[in-house]
N, C-alpha and C positions, 0 to 999 in steps of 0.2 A: 156733549163732544163724542166725535164718530173718529174712531181709530180705524184706519183702512190699509189694505195692501192691495195692490193690482199689478199685473203683469202686461196682460193684452189689451188692458183696458174696459172690460167688462165691470169689474168690480168697481172701478173707479167711477162710472156712469152711475152704477147703483147708487155708490156712496153720495154722488152728487145730488141725486134725486132727494135722497133722504136728508141730506142737509138743507137743500132747498126747502123742504117742506116743514121741517122741524127749525130751522134758523139757526141751526148748531154748527158749531166749528168742524172743520175736517182736520185731521191729523195724520200724517202717513207714517206707518209703522217705521219703514226703514230709514227716515228723517230724524226720527225722534228715540231710536231703540240704543244708542250709544250714549243718552243722556241718563239723568237719576230715574227717569221713568216715575216721578211722582206728580200728582196733579190734583189740583183742587177745583171741585165742581161749583158753578154758579148755581143762583138758586133755581130748583126744580130743573135742573140740567141732565138730561138723559145721558145713558154711557151707551155708545154703539160699537159692534164690531163688525166690520164687513171684510172679507177675504175670499179669495178662491180657493177652491177644494185641491189638495195636491196628494194624490195616492189615497182617495178616500179619508184623509186627515185634515185638520187646520196644517197649513205651512209651518215648517220648523220655526221660522223666523217669527210667525204670529206667538206660536208656543213659547218662544223664548222671550218675547216681549211682555206677554201675560205674566210670567215668572217674575219678571222685574217690576211689573207695574204695581204701584200703590197708587190709591184714590183716597185723598182724605175727605172725610164725611159723607161715604159712600151709603150708608144706610137711609134707605127709604127712596132713594134716586133709581130710576125705571132704567133697566138694563136689557139689550136685545142684542141679537147677533143676525147676520145675513151672510150667507154664503152664496157664491156662484160656483155652477159645475156643468160640464157638458152633459152630463146624464145624471145618474145617481150620487149621493153623498156617504152612504154607509153609516158610521156611527160618529161621523166628524162632531157633531154638537155633544154627543156625550162626552168625549175626549175633550173639548173647548170647555164644557161645565167643569169636570174634575179640575182643570187648570186654573180655571177662575175662582172654583172654591179655595184652594189654595192660596190664592191672592185675595180672600174674603169678598168676593162679589159671587152673587146669583144671577141666573137667567131668568128673567120675567116672560120672554117671548124669542121665537127664533122662526127663519124662514131660508128654505132654499131656493134658489132662482135658477131656472134652466136656463143656459145662454150657449152660443155657439161654441164647438169644440175648438181649442187650441192646443191640445197636448198632442204632441206627433212622436213622442220620444220611443214609442213600442211598435213593431213592425205591424200590429193590426189597428194601429188608430191613426187617423186623419182626419183633417177638419170637415167640416160639413158642406154639403152641396149649397150652392147659392140659394136653390130654394128652401131647403131646410133652414138654412141661416136665417134668411128672412124671416120663416114662420116663428123661430124661435124668439128672435128680437120682437117681434110683434106681440107674441104671448108673454114674453117676459115684461115688457113695457105696461101691460094690464095688470099685470100681477102684483108687481112693482108700485104701481099707483095705489092700490088698494093696500098694500102692506105699510105704505109710508103714511097713509092715513091712520091705520093700524097702530104705528107707531107715536102717531101725532097725539092719538087719545089714550096712548100708556095702557092698551090691552094686554093684560096678563094671559094672552092665549097664543098658540104657536100658528104662525101662518103655513102655507102647503111645505112640507117637507118629504124629498124623495129618497127615501133612505134605501130604496134597492132592495133585491132577492135575498142576498147573503151578506146583510150589512156587517156583521162581525167579522165573517172570514175576509171580506174586502177590506176592512179597515184595521183589523190586527193581524193578519197574516200576511195578505199582498200588501198591504200599507207599510208595515214593516220592513218587507225586501226593498220597496219603493224607496223609502228614506236611506234605508241603508247602503243600496246599490245603485239607484238610477237618479238620485239628487247629485248630480256633479256637472263640472263644466269641463271635463277632460276630453270627451268626445268632439267638443265644437271645432270646428276648422272653417278656415275661409278660402275662397277659391281665388287666389292673387289675380287671375285672367279676368274674372268677373267684377271683382271689388271695384266700386269707383271713389273709396276713401272718403265717402261722405261723412262719415262720423257718427251716423243715425243709431248704429247699433249700441254705441258706447252713450250717445243720449237716453234711449229710452230703458236700459236697464236698471231696473229698480231699485237694485242693491249697489249700483257702481262696481260691477265686477269685471268691465271691460276697459283696457287701455285702448286710447284711440282718440279719432278726431279728423278733422278736416285734413286731409293729405296725409293720414296715417292708417296703414292696416289694423285691424283690430287684435288684440291678444287679450285672452281672458287670464285672469290674474291667479286661478287656482289656489284662492286662499279661504276655500270653504264655504263662500257666503253664496254662490251661486244657489239659486232657486230651480234651476232648469223649468222656467217658466215660458221660454223659448220667445220671448218678446225681441230679443234681438235677431232670431230668425224670420220671425212674422214680419217683421219692419224692414226687413232687408230691400231696398228698390229692385237688386238685381239678384236676389236670393241667392247671393254668395256665399252664405252661411250654411253649414251642414253638420248635423249631429251624428257624426259616423256616417255609417251607410242607412241608419234609421229613418232619416228623411227623404231619400231619394225618391223624385218622382211626387211629392206629396205638397199639398197646396199651401198657403199662407193666411193667415186670419188675424186681425185687429181691430177692435171697436171703432166702427165710424156711427156718427149720428144718422 
């Protein structure tokens, strides 16, 4: 089984490739986290985790899911993780490995996949240029094809991992600030004059954090579940959604095959 989280579609694409290669089932973490999170594996079934990197860490909802997760008879089953990021991942896998160990799981293999940038919540961060986006997707497709075969053969070695120059500072220091202060839906606003009330933002929110729909203006729930993945912002056909002033003049991106 493959447990996955995706906002703008990069990780969903990767998880779907892994699922098609291995023939194993996909499970969306936001759709199952409110259940008992107890699973029984099929014979020789692998355990996979696919998620985007948020603040050089696994997203909070992934960590919460892993804390609840119980897999009956996991001993001897191959376990791997793939994360997607616009740049480097810091100590993301070290943090994940610690969380998994607390749930009785170990990682046999891990891989980071560099994909087009979608985080636009800081002044100096924007989406990639079309040329860079195209190059990243092409390189990622080749890398993913190789890693999917790696997983299929149950190799107990890592694929490429881009940790960056200051992995501990990024994940432990900056990552802590990110989680505590930047993961919030409070700055999101909609321009009433631009919004066409299509409901797309509510539809694509991976955690159902937006009230809205056809003929309704979106309203964020402020219930603490927002991932600040910017899926709502990127999918808006009129770019009517803003994250305070931090997205002013910035581009949009979501995965298209």
